[in-house]
C-alpha positions in Angstrom: 93.8 108.5 78.9 94.4 105.1 78.9 92.2 102.7 80.8 94.1 101.3 84.4 93.0 98.8 87.2 90.9 100.3 89.5 91.9 97.6 92.3 95.7 98.0 92.0 96.2 100.7 89.5 98.3 98.6 86.7 98.0 100.1 83.1 98.4 96.0 82.0 95.1 95.0 81.0 93.2 93.0 78.6 90.4 93.3 76.6 88.0 90.9 77.6 84.9 91.4 75.6 82.1 94.0 75.8 79.1 94.7 77.7 76.0 96.0 76.6 73.7 98.6 78.5 71.1 100.7 77.9 73.7 103.3 76.9 75.5 101.2 73.9 78.3 98.8 74.2 81.1 99.3 77.0 84.6 97.5 76.8 85.3 94.6 79.9 88.8 94.7 80.7 90.8 92.1 82.7 94.1 93.0 85.1 97.3 91.2 84.1 98.8 92.4 87.7 95.7 91.2 90.3 93.3 89.4 87.8 90.7 92.0 88.7 87.7 92.6 86.3 85.8 95.6 85.5 84.2 97.6 82.6 85.4 101.3 81.2 84.0 104.1 83.1 82.2 106.1 80.1 79.0 106.8 81.5 78.8 110.6 82.9 76.3 111.2 86.2 75.4 114.7 87.9 74.5 115.0 91.4 73.3 117.5 93.8 72.2 116.4 97.5 69.5 117.4 99.6 70.8 116.7 103.3 68.2 116.6 106.1 69.4 118.3 109.2 68.7 115.3 111.0 71.2 113.4 109.3 75.5 113.2 109.1 76.3 115.2 105.9 79.0 112.5 105.6 76.7 109.4 105.6 76.6 108.1 102.2 75.0 104.9 103.1 72.0 105.5 101.1 72.9 106.0 97.4 70.7 106.9 94.2 69.8 104.9 91.5 71.8 105.5 88.4 69.7 104.8 85.0 70.9 107.4 82.6 72.7 110.3 82.1 70.2 112.3 80.2 67.0 111.2 82.4 65.9 112.8 85.9 65.5 110.8 88.9 64.6 111.6 92.6 64.5 108.7 95.4 64.7 109.6 99.1 65.1 107.9 102.1 64.7 109.2 105.4 65.4 112.5 103.9 68.4 111.6 101.9 68.0 112.2 98.4 70.1 112.7 94.9 68.8 114.5 91.9 70.4 113.1 88.5 70.0 115.9 86.2 72.3 117.4 83.3 71.5 120.6 84.8 74.4 120.5 87.4 78.0 120.1 87.5 79.2 116.9 86.2 81.3 114.0 87.6 83.0 111.4 85.8 82.1 107.8 87.1 85.2 106.6 87.7 85.8 109.1 90.6 82.5 107.7 92.5 83.3 103.8 91.7 85.4 101.8 90.1 83.7 100.8 87.2 79.9 99.9 85.9 80.8 96.5 87.7 81.1 98.2 91.1 78.2 100.5 91.0 76.1 100.0 94.1 72.6 98.9 93.8 73.0 98.7 89.8 70.3 96.6 88.3 70.0 96.0 84.5 66.4 96.0 85.1 65.8 99.3 86.1 61.8 99.2 85.9 61.9 96.2 88.8 64.3 97.9 90.6 61.9 101.2 90.6 58.9 99.3 91.6 60.6 97.1 94.3 61.8 100.4 95.6 58.8 102.0 96.1 57.1 99.2 97.9 59.6 99.3 100.4 59.3 101.7 103.6 61.8 103.4 105.0 62.6 100.8 107.6 62.7 98.3 105.2 65.2 100.3 103.1 67.3 101.2 105.6 67.8 97.3 106.7 68.7 96.3 103.1 71.0 99.0 102.3 72.7 98.3 105.6 73.2 94.8 105.1 74.4 95.8 101.9 77.1 98.3 103.0 78.3 95.8 105.5 78.3 92.8 103.1 80.7 95.1 100.9 82.7 96.2 103.9 83.6 92.5 104.5 84.4 91.9 100.8 87.0 94.8 101.1 88.2 93.6 104.1 89.4 90.1 102.9 90.6 91.8 99.4 92.9 93.5 101.8 93.7 91.0 104.3 94.5 88.5 100.9 96.6 91.9 99.4 98.4 92.2 102.9 99.0 88.5 103.3 101.0 87.7 99.8 103.2 90.4 100.9 103.7 89.1 104.2 104.4 85.8 102.7 107.1 87.3 100.4 108.5 88.8 103.2 108.8 86.4 105.1 110.5 83.7 103.1 107.0 81.8 101.6 107.8 83.0 98.1 105.3 83.0 95.3 102.9 80.4 97.4 99.9 80.7 95.3 98.4 77.6 97.3 98.6 79.4 100.4 97.1 82.7 99.1 93.8 80.4 97.7 93.6 78.5 100.6 92.7 81.5 102.4 90.4 82.6 99.7 88.5 79.6 100.3 88.1 80.0 103.7 87.1 83.8 103.1 84.3 82.3 100.5 83.0 79.7 102.8 82.1 82.2 104.9 84.9 82.2 107.7 85.6 85.0 109.8 89.6 85.2 109.5 90.2 87.1 112.8 88.3 84.6 114.6 90.5 81.5 114.7 87.7 79.2 116.1 85.1 80.5 113.6 88.0 79.2 111.1 88.4 75.9 112.7 84.8 75.2 112.7 83.8 76.1 108.8 87.0 74.0 108.0 85.8 70.8 110.2 82.3 71.3 108.6 83.3 71.5 105.2 83.1 68.5 102.8 87.0 68.9 101.4 89.6 65.9 101.7 92.0 66.0 104.7 94.9 66.9 102.5 93.3 70.1 101.4 92.2 70.5 105.4 95.6 70.4 106.1 97.0 73.0 103.8 94.3 75.1 104.9 95.5 74.7 108.5 99.1 75.7 107.4 98.0 78.5 105.5 95.8 79.7 108.3 98.9 79.3 110.4 100.6 82.0 108.7 98.1 84.4 108.5 98.1 84.2 112.1 101.1 84.9 112.7 100.7 88.2 110.7 98.0 88.9 112.6 99.3 88.0 116.1 96.8 85.9 117.0 97.1 82.7 119.3 95.7 79.6 117.9 96.1 75.8 118.4 96.4 74.4 114.9 94.1 71.0 114.5 95.9 68.1 113.1 94.6 66.6 110.2 96.7 63.7 108.4 96.5 63.2 104.3 95.0 60.0 102.9 97.5 58.1 101.0 96.1 57.3 97.6 97.2 56.0 94.5 97.1 58.8 91.4 94.7 57.9 88.5 96.9 56.7 85.7 94.8 57.3 82.3 96.1 55.7 79.1 98.5 57.0 76.6 95.6 57.5 74.1 93.1 59.1 76.7 96.1 61.7 77.4 96.7 62.2 73.7 92.7 62.6 72.9 92.7 65.6 75.3 95.7 67.2 73.9 93.9 66.3 70.3 90.9 67.7 71.2 92.1 71.5 72.5 90.5 73.7 70.0 93.7 76.6 71.1 97.1 76.2 70.3 97.5 77.6 73.6 95.8 74.8 75.3 96.9 72.0 73.2 100.7 73.5 73.6 100.2 73.4 77.4 98.7 69.9 77.8 101.7 68.9 75.3 104.4 70.7 78.0 102.8 68.6 80.7 102.8 65.4 79.2 106.7 65.6 78.1 108.2 68.1 81.1 106.4 66.5 84.2 106.1 69.9 85.7 103.2 71.0 87.7 100.4 73.1 86.2 101.5 76.4 88.0 104.9 75.5 87.2 103.7 75.6 83.4 102.2 78.5 83.2 105.4 80.3 85.1 107.7 78.9 81.8 109.0 81.7 79.8 110.7 82.1 76.3 114.0 82.0 77.8 113.4 79.4 79.5 113.2 77.5 76.0 117.1 76.4 74.8 117.2 74.2 72.0 115.3 70.7 72.9 115.4 71.4 76.8 112.7 73.4 78.6 113.9 74.9 82.1 111.8 75.0 85.1 113.4 78.4 86.8 110.1 79.2 89.0 109.4 75.8 90.8 106.6 75.8 93.4 106.2 73.6 96.4 109.6 73.6 97.1 110.4 71.6 94.6 113.8 72.0 92.9 114.7 73.3 89.7 115.7 71.2 86.4 116.3 71.2 83.1 114.3 68.5 81.0 114.4 67.4 77.3 111.5 67.5 74.9 110.8 66.8 71.6 110.7 68.6 68.1 106.7 68.2 68.4 106.4 70.4 71.3 108.8 73.0 69.9 106.7 73.6 67.0 103.5 74.0 69.0 105.6 76.3 71.1 106.6 78.2 68.6 103.0 78.6 67.4 102.1 80.7 69.7 102.1 84.5 69.4 105.5 85.7 71.2 103.9 89.2 72.8 104.8 88.5 76.4 107.9 87.4 78.2 105.2 83.9 79.3 104.9 81.1 76.8 101.7 80.8 77.5 100.0 84.6 79.1 97.6 83.2 80.9 96.6 82.3 84.3 95.9 79.1 86.4 92.4 79.7 86.7 91.5 80.8 83.3 93.7 78.0 81.4 92.3 75.5 84.2 88.6 76.4 82.6 89.3 76.2 79.2 90.8 72.5 80.4 87.7 71.5 82.1 85.5 72.6 79.0 87.3 70.6 76.6 87.9 67.7 79.2 84.1 67.3 79.2 83.4 67.7 75.3 85.9 64.8 74.6 84.9 62.6 77.3 81.3 63.3 76.1 82.6 62.5 72.3 84.6 59.3 73.1 82.0 58.2 75.4 84.8 57.6 77.6 83.3 58.4 81.2 87.5 57.5 82.6 88.4 61.0 80.6 86.6 63.0 83.4 88.9 61.8 85.9 92.0 63.6 84.2 93.3 66.9 85.7 95.8 68.8 84.6 98.0 67.3 87.8 97.1 63.7 86.3 99.7 64.6 83.1 102.5 64.8 85.7 101.3 61.3 87.4 100.8 59.6 84.0 104.5 60.9 82.8 106.6 60.5 86.3 104.9 56.8 85.8 105.3 55.8 82.4 108.9 57.0 83.2 109.8 54.6 85.9 108.3 51.7 84.0 111.0 52.6 81.2 113.9 53.1 83.0 113.1 51.9 86.6 115.4 54.3 87.8 113.4 56.4 90.5 116.6 58.3 90.9 115.8 59.6 87.8 111.9 60.2 87.8 112.8 62.0 91.2 115.4 64.2 89.4 113.0 64.6 86.7 110.1 65.6 89.3 111.8 67.9 91.0 111.1 66.2 94.5 113.5 67.1 97.2 112.6 63.5 99.1 112.3 60.4 98.0 109.2 59.5 99.5 107.2 62.1 97.6 108.5 60.3 94.3 107.1 56.9 95.3 103.9 58.6 95.8 103.5 59.7 92.0 104.5 56.4 90.6 103.0 52.8 90.4 104.1 50.2 87.7 101.5 49.6 84.7 100.7 46.3 83.1 102.0 46.6 79.6 100.3 44.9 76.4 102.5 43.5 74.1 101.9 45.5 71.2 103.2 48.5 73.9 106.9 47.0 74.1 109.9 47.2 71.5 111.1 43.6 71.3 115.2 42.7 70.5 116.8 39.9 70.6 121.2 39.5 71.2 123.2 36.4 70.3 126.4 37.1 71.5 127.5 39.1 75.3 128.3 42.1 73.1 124.8 42.6 71.6 123.3 41.4 75.0 125.2 44.9 76.3 124.0 46.9 73.7 120.9 46.2 74.4 120.8 46.6 78.1 122.9 50.1 77.4 119.8 51.0 75.2 117.1 50.4 78.2 116.1 47.4 77.4 115.6 44.5 80.0 116.2 40.7 79.5 113.3 38.2 79.1 114.3 34.5 78.7 116.8 32.7 76.4 114.9 30.5 73.3 117.3 28.6 71.0 120.4 30.0 72.7 119.0 33.5 71.9 118.5 36.0 74.4 115.1 37.9 74.0 114.9 41.7 75.4 112.1 44.2 75.4 111.4 47.6 76.6 108.0 49.6 77.2 108.0 51.8 74.0 108.4 55.8 73.9 105.2 58.0 74.8 107.3 60.9 74.0 108.3 61.5 70.3 
């Protein structure tokens, strides 16, 4: 029987390494649908219960510690006991737990756990188990809210707004009670986030309050206007050449040439490539879809990737972001260049927009290729670059026809010298 995700039931799984236990190697999986990580359930447990009359037989808050399938262990807490033995009816682990990672009170150090349990009084054990049960229920409630919230966003026309979902997940991880608007306000106010992040979190939670039919007054945060960090072309190319995998190198080259948002690049499919163009059909942040010409170098890098999925990079934004951060740190250390640590995946978009504007001085073209709907958004992503002399292509013209041809090719007039007109334009950064 094929493994299925215990969270969403999907059979679309990645193999995600091995887990080494006292029972041997256990295969780990990562769900391609909901990104839940779990281990295959190949352990058999055998359970009999002895329940005191003073306890509710439905109460399962006290659970025995599973040591192995061939040992007999008996622990009791307030009259509730488990007996693990091969002589009693067997149950597959998947029927009582989601996987090894989901086992309650599981410890890799069985001797330490057993010794600690013996030293606990009945009251302390009840308190410990109660706290753990409450924490598990809180996590389950948060997961349920996120699933419900994702479906709500789709129903209400927000689309696949992963930023809203990430913001709600951040609030939950920060300890915010999502059902208490005032507590959420306090958590947002105390967090050391930029005002832009706080503003995004407020918008995301505002949508959640509508789903839960809660009343709240949204706080006002104004996003700070800052100029983006623009690296040099050599620093961008150093990160691409430093990538250890073909997938990461192709992904970074795609960001460089298409000016795409990092999430847009992750969503690219093989059908989005047509000859020497890449079409962004699944934009984010209310961007416009667009078609962008790319180099033969990028096409060659993408064609080296396996075509085992409809998606070109066949990964998630979180996983590729983690890989990029590891490479960035190593490249910065190897080159002894701390500026590289300031480069993010979104910096590739800032770099492309600024370089394109420096080459063409056409802000409308930059707006179109970035997919912006408002020119104000484009102005934030562009700034002038001071080019060195060796970063320009130079040309001369002796008559009007030659000058027209140079202007049509993107050259700009510099000066006259001995009746010869001098022109220049920045060198292209895309091969």
